C-alpha positions in Angstrom: 138.1 70.9 111.3 141.5 72.6 111.4 141.7 75.9 109.3 145.5 75.2 108.7 145.1 71.7 107.0 142.0 72.7 105.0 143.0 76.0 103.7 144.1 74.9 100.2 146.0 78.1 99.3 148.4 77.2 102.4 149.4 73.8 101.2 151.3 74.1 98.0 154.8 75.3 99.1 156.8 73.8 102.0 159.2 76.1 103.5 162.1 73.7 103.1 165.1 74.7 101.0 164.7 72.1 98.1 160.7 72.4 97.9 160.1 76.2 98.1 159.1 76.7 94.7 156.2 79.0 94.0 153.4 78.6 91.4 153.6 80.8 88.4 150.1 80.3 87.3 147.0 82.3 88.4 145.3 80.1 91.0 141.7 79.0 90.1 139.2 79.9 92.8 137.0 77.0 92.4 136.3 73.8 90.0 133.5 75.6 88.5 133.8 76.6 84.8 134.0 80.1 84.0 135.9 82.9 82.2 139.6 82.7 81.5 141.3 85.5 83.3 143.1 87.6 80.5 143.3 91.2 81.9 146.2 92.3 84.1 143.8 94.2 86.4 141.8 90.9 87.2 144.9 89.1 87.8 146.3 91.4 90.4 142.8 91.2 92.3 142.7 87.4 92.2 146.2 86.1 92.3 147.9 84.7 95.3 145.6 82.5 97.2 142.4 80.5 96.9 139.5 80.5 99.2 140.2 79.2 102.7 137.9 75.9 102.5 137.4 75.9 106.2 136.1 79.4 106.5 135.5 80.5 103.1 137.5 83.9 103.8 138.4 85.8 100.7 141.5 87.4 102.3 144.3 85.5 104.0 144.7 85.5 107.6 147.9 87.0 109.3 149.7 84.1 110.9 152.2 85.6 113.7 153.2 82.2 115.1 157.0 81.7 115.1 156.9 78.0 115.7 154.6 75.1 114.3 153.9 71.8 116.1 155.7 68.8 114.4 153.4 65.7 115.2 156.2 63.7 113.2 159.5 65.6 113.0 160.9 63.0 110.7 158.3 64.3 108.3 158.1 67.9 109.1 155.0 70.0 108.0 154.9 72.6 105.3 155.9 75.4 107.9 158.3 74.7 110.8 159.9 78.0 111.8 158.9 81.7 110.8 162.3 82.7 109.3 162.2 79.7 106.9 158.6 80.3 105.8 155.2 81.8 106.8 151.9 81.3 105.3 151.1 85.0 104.8 154.3 85.8 103.5 154.0 83.0 101.2 150.7 84.3 99.9 152.4 87.5 98.9 155.4 85.9 97.4 153.2 83.5 95.4 151.2 86.2 94.1 154.4 88.3 93.0 155.8 85.1 91.4 152.6 84.7 89.4 152.4 88.2 88.3 156.0 88.4 87.3 155.9 85.0 85.7 158.8 83.8 87.6 159.5 80.4 89.4 160.0 81.6 92.9 159.2 84.9 94.9 161.1 85.8 98.1 159.8 88.5 100.3 162.3 90.6 102.5 162.1 93.1 105.1 163.0 96.1 102.8 164.1 97.1 99.2 167.6 97.3 100.5 167.5 93.9 102.1 166.3 92.5 98.7 169.2 94.2 96.9 171.7 93.1 99.6 170.5 89.4 99.3 170.9 89.6 95.4 174.4 91.0 95.6 175.2 88.1 98.0 174.9 85.7 95.1 178.2 87.1 94.0 181.5 86.0 95.3 184.9 87.6 96.2 186.6 89.1 93.0 183.4 89.1 90.9 182.4 92.3 88.9 179.1 93.9 88.6 177.7 96.3 86.2 175.3 98.6 87.5 172.9 101.5 85.8 174.9 104.6 86.5 171.9 106.8 87.4 170.7 104.4 90.1 169.2 105.3 93.7 171.9 106.5 96.3 171.1 103.3 98.5 172.4 100.8 96.0 175.6 102.8 95.5 176.0 103.2 99.3 175.6 99.3 100.1 178.1 98.7 97.2 180.6 101.0 98.2 180.4 100.8 101.8 179.8 97.0 102.4 180.5 95.0 99.4 183.6 96.6 98.4 185.2 95.2 101.6 184.3 91.8 100.3 186.1 92.2 96.9 183.1 92.9 94.8 184.0 95.2 91.9 181.6 97.5 90.5 181.5 99.6 87.3 178.4 102.2 86.9 177.5 102.4 83.2 174.6 104.1 81.2 173.0 100.9 80.4 171.2 102.3 77.6 174.6 103.0 76.0 175.5 99.6 74.4 179.2 100.4 73.5 179.7 101.4 77.1 178.5 98.2 78.3 180.9 96.3 76.1 183.8 98.5 77.3 182.8 97.9 80.9 182.9 94.1 80.5 185.6 92.1 82.2 186.4 88.5 82.3 185.3 88.5 86.1 181.9 90.2 85.3 179.1 88.1 86.8 176.1 90.2 86.7 174.4 93.4 85.5 171.8 95.4 87.6 169.4 97.6 85.6 167.4 100.1 87.2 164.3 100.9 85.2 163.4 103.5 85.1 166.5 105.0 86.6 166.5 107.3 89.5 166.3 110.3 89.5 166.4 111.0 85.6 164.3 107.9 84.5 166.6 106.7 81.8 165.1 103.6 80.0 166.9 100.5 79.3 165.9 98.0 76.5 165.7 95.1 78.7 165.3 92.4 75.9 168.3 93.8 74.0 170.4 94.2 77.1 169.5 90.6 78.5 170.4 89.0 74.9 173.7 90.7 75.2 174.3 89.7 78.9 173.4 86.0 78.3 175.8 85.8 75.3 178.5 86.7 78.0 177.0 84.2 80.6 175.9 87.1 83.0 172.8 87.3 85.2 170.5 90.1 84.5 169.0 91.7 87.6 166.3 94.4 87.1 165.3 96.8 90.0 161.8 97.6 88.6 160.5 99.5 91.6 159.4 102.6 89.5 157.5 100.5 86.8 155.8 97.7 88.9 154.6 94.3 87.5 151.6 96.0 86.4 153.5 97.9 83.6 156.5 95.6 82.9 157.6 92.0 83.5 161.2 92.0 82.9 161.4 88.2 83.3 159.5 87.8 80.2 162.0 90.0 78.5 165.1 88.0 79.2 165.9 89.0 82.9 166.8 86.3 85.5 165.8 88.3 88.7 163.4 91.1 89.2 163.5 93.2 92.4 161.1 95.6 93.9 161.0 97.9 96.8 157.4 97.1 98.0 157.6 99.9 100.4 156.9 102.1 97.3 154.1 101.4 94.6 153.1 97.8 95.7 152.6 98.8 99.4 151.2 102.1 97.8 150.1 103.9 101.2 153.5 104.9 102.6 152.9 102.7 105.7 155.2 99.6 105.3 158.6 98.8 104.8 159.1 95.7 102.3 161.0 94.1 99.4 160.5 91.3 97.0 162.5 89.5 94.5 161.2 87.0 91.9 163.5 84.5 90.2 163.0 83.3 86.7 164.1 79.7 87.4 164.2 77.4 90.4 168.1 77.1 90.6 168.6 80.9 91.2 165.5 81.1 93.4 167.0 78.4 95.7 170.4 80.1 95.8 168.5 83.1 96.9 166.3 81.4 99.3 169.3 80.1 100.9 170.7 83.5 101.5 167.3 84.8 102.9 166.9 81.9 105.3 170.6 82.0 106.3 170.6 85.6 106.9 167.1 86.3 108.1 165.8 89.5 106.5 162.5 88.2 106.1 159.2 90.2 105.7 156.9 90.2 108.7 153.4 88.6 108.6 151.9 91.9 109.1 153.7 93.8 106.4 153.1 90.6 104.1 149.4 91.1 104.4 149.7 95.0 103.9 151.8 94.3 100.7 149.2 91.7 99.3 146.6 94.2 99.9 148.5 96.9 98.2 149.1 94.6 95.3 145.3 94.1 94.7 144.8 98.0 94.2 148.1 98.6 92.3 146.4 98.7 88.8 143.8 101.3 89.8 146.3 103.4 91.7 148.9 103.4 88.9 146.3 104.1 86.2 145.2 107.2 88.0 148.5 108.4 89.2 150.2 108.0 85.7 147.6 109.8 83.9 148.0 112.7 86.3 151.9 112.5 85.9 151.5 112.8 82.2 149.4 115.9 82.5 151.8 117.5 85.0 154.8 116.7 82.9 153.1 118.4 79.9 152.1 121.4 81.9 155.7 121.7 83.4 157.4 121.4 80.0 155.8 124.6 79.1 156.5 126.5 82.5 159.1 129.4 82.1 160.8 128.4 85.2 161.5 124.8 84.3 164.5 123.9 82.4 164.1 120.3 81.7 161.2 117.7 82.3 162.4 114.0 82.5 159.3 111.7 81.9 159.3 108.9 79.6 155.8 109.4 78.6 156.6 112.5 76.7 157.7 112.0 73.1 160.6 114.3 73.5 162.1 111.9 76.1 165.2 109.9 74.8 163.7 106.7 76.1 160.1 107.2 74.9 160.3 104.6 72.0 161.9 101.8 74.2 159.2 102.4 76.9 156.4 102.5 74.6 157.6 99.1 73.1 158.7 97.3 76.3 156.2 98.6 78.8 152.2 98.9 79.3 152.7 102.6 80.7 154.9 105.3 81.6 154.4 105.3 85.4 154.0 108.0 88.1 157.4 109.3 88.6 158.9 112.4 87.0 161.7 114.7 87.6 162.2 118.3 86.6 165.2 120.7 86.6 164.5 124.4 87.3 166.4 127.2 85.7 167.3 128.7 89.1 168.3 126.5 92.1 167.5 129.4 94.5 163.7 128.8 93.9 163.6 125.5 95.4 163.6 126.2 99.1 160.7 128.7 98.8 158.9 126.4 96.4 158.9 123.6 98.9 157.7 125.9 101.6 154.8 127.1 99.5 153.3 123.7 98.6 150.0 122.9 100.2 148.9 119.4 99.0 152.2 118.1 98.0 154.4 116.6 100.7 158.2 116.9 100.9 160.3 114.0 101.7 162.5 111.0 100.7 159.7 108.5 99.8 157.6 107.7 96.9 154.7 105.6 95.4 152.2 106.4 98.1 148.8 107.8 97.6 149.9 111.4 98.3 152.2 113.3 95.9 155.7 113.6 97.2 158.4 116.0 96.2 162.0 115.0 96.8 165.1 116.7 96.4 167.7 114.1 95.2 170.5 116.3 96.6 169.2 116.0 100.1 167.2 112.7 99.9 167.7 109.9 97.5 171.2 110.8 96.7 172.5 112.1 99.9 174.7 109.1 100.5 176.7 110.1 97.5 179.7 112.7 97.8 179.1 116.1 96.2 181.4 115.3 93.5 179.7 112.0 92.8 176.3 113.8 92.5 177.8 116.6 90.1 179.2 113.7 88.0 175.7 112.3 87.7 174.2 116.0 87.1 172.4 115.8 90.4 172.4 119.5 91.6 170.4 121.5 93.8 168.0 122.5 90.9 166.8 118.9 90.5 163.4 117.9 92.0 161.8 114.4 91.8 157.9 114.2 92.0 156.0 111.0 92.8 152.5 111.7 91.7 149.7 110.5 94.1 146.0 110.1 93.6 144.8 113.8 94.1 142.6 115.5 91.7 144.8 116.4 88.8 143.3 119.9 88.9 144.1 120.4 92.6 147.5 118.9 92.3 148.6 120.9 89.3 147.4 124.0 90.8 149.1 123.4 93.9 152.5 122.8 92.1 152.2 125.7 89.7 151.1 128.1 92.5 154.2 127.3 94.5 156.5 127.3 91.4 154.9 130.7 90.1 155.4 132.4 93.6 158.9 131.1 94.6 161.3 133.7 95.3 165.1 133.3 95.7 
């Protein structure tokens, strides 16, 4: 008995261009009658593959092979070459496609590789509208790479609908929404903006890294393509680099697959396995982290040294109503602005549990300084235009005890000196 031939979860999707369409349903685990999966948390645990019929293994193996034997080259097997398709990668892609309610998932070697492939759907002379308060890496690749190929970009507050109308040009082809935005966590009404965009025949792309498929599914709200840096919340342990895009329909998915296969920035088998493992625990991690984030935001909102707290779960946040209406939670990210930027350096040095760095979405709480980290690629003037100043601190809340974490941050904040 050959495991490859008899593993049912390996068979459905050939790695050929015209057949790489991933199932959007939750795979059944057997033919036995049983309960219907209705809860998100259960879907995240059981979506992505069926039991291996040869071994009954409950997790997929890691296939590191680059080449697959073709007994009949004129009728090639499901998998032929690792860049074009890999069984372990397919398991992760299928899970994400199902959880995002899309037609096709494609896993890339990083979040930026995913965004880059999405931008390559555009052609010379096309115009792209992008959330103004977006991560620095997005702006860096658009300015430093795609501007050389004639792609025009307008940065707009995508929650400001008159501004969207003003930004529209005859050559506009797509809009990229970052939800929540980075670092100030602006909230865009995806159903409303998608309706507007489709009236103008635009693709709607959503970078939903901060929110994750557990808390929001943009494809069900009108978006055409959803993008995640799986390095962050989906991987969840600060130990992989990965990206994933899910297309709403097969035509867009095939276009993106052509780019992925032609350019080759695919996710490795090992990181595909780790991404799938992270996906299974995402709900319990997110539930815990966002509860702590809400309590931390409430405490910091009352602190005399904090000027502003940006967290959509606070009723005072401008996007609170939209987030409450279009999402299932408020996430684990928050940003604060101190009343005195001179406190930042000493505060960072006094932290004990909280780590300081550029990443987010891991089990540990990470404090980032947008001026030095996520938006360092911008010029000083560009940062000032976006209100990114040295007094701004972004916090990715982890899984520590909320008491220990809040005590750690408050102690550093109380003791920080200029």
